[in-house]
N, C-alpha and C positions, 0 to 999 in steps of 0.2 A: 575548512571543515569540508566532508566529504555526503554528498548528497542522501548517506545512504541514515549520516546524525540530522542532518536539513529533515526527511521524512522522522526520524525516531523523535526528534522534538517538535515535529507538527503535531504528529498524531497522542505525545503520552497522556497530555493531559486527557485525552476523549476516555481512554481504558488502565488509570493508575501506574504508567509507563505500563502495562507489559504489552510494550511493542517488540517485535520478534524477524529480525531476518533467518528466513529460510522455515523454520519451525519450533513453537514455543520448547521450553523443557518441559518432558515428562512430569504432569500433574499441576502444572499450571492453570490457576483456577478463573474461571472466563468472566466477565470476555475479556478477550485478547484478539493480537492481532498479529496476521502477521505477513512477510510481503517477499519477495523474490525479483529481479532484473530479469524480463523474459524476452531477452533481442533488445530492438529498436532501431531507428534509422540512420544509418554511419551518416558521417559526411566525408566528401572524398576529394579534393584537392587536385589541380597537377602539382602544386609546388606544396611545399611543408604541411603541417599539422593542424587540425581545427583548435579552434582556444574552447571549443565546447562541442559534449557528447547529447546523446539522447539515450534512452532508455525508455521501453516498455517492462514497463513495473505491476505485478497481480498485486493485490492486496486482496487477506481474507479476514475475515473475522469471523468468531467464534464465541457463541453466546449459550445461555440456558432456557429462550424461546426465542420462536419467528420474531416474535413484534421486535425484541429486544436488536436480534441481528437485523434487519433492515433500517433500523430505527441508527443503529450503527457505520454501517454501510452507506447509508445517505451524509449520516453528521460527516464521516472521511470524506467522499466527494468533495463534501461541502466544502473542509480543510484543504484540503491537496488545490482545489481550483482557486483557491483563497491566498495561501501562505503566501508571499511574496517573494521567499527563495524558491520556491516549488512551480508555481503558476501551472498546473496540472493540466493537462488537457485530459476530458476524458474518451477514451476509444469504445463504449460501448455500456451500457446498461448492467444493471447488480444479476446476478445471477446467485438462485438461493439453494445451497448445499445443506446437507444432514449426513450427519456422525451419530448413527445409532449407537456403537459399541459405545461410546462415552457420552451415548444421552443429552448431546451439541448440536444447536441448531448453525448455520454460517451462511454466506455471503459474501460473491463475489467478484472485484473488478477490476479493469484494466484503464490504466489513463499512462499516459507518452508527456515524459516529464526530461526539460534541458536542462543541465548543468554543466561546471566545468566540474574538471578534476582537484 
């Protein structure tokens, strides 16, 4: 499995499977989650290639109300931190978002995740 499939498996139950890399398809029903890798902390050895990689992953939840978005981002944080495959490390608190043209409320948060290819 890939880290991406582990992420989807961990979060799918929170939003009826609506977890997407990068962006959701147009017309996706809220709530839903998007995620993307936004860098990471590389390991560098003098010899050989490391067996683990690190990714800084940013998660965004979109919902129809501020309370729902806030509740979901807290559930995502707890789920990612407790998932035995991901054991994500929180890289800061959640940040609220608003998408007025779609009438959606959002929240975003970054996590560090170590994984193998």
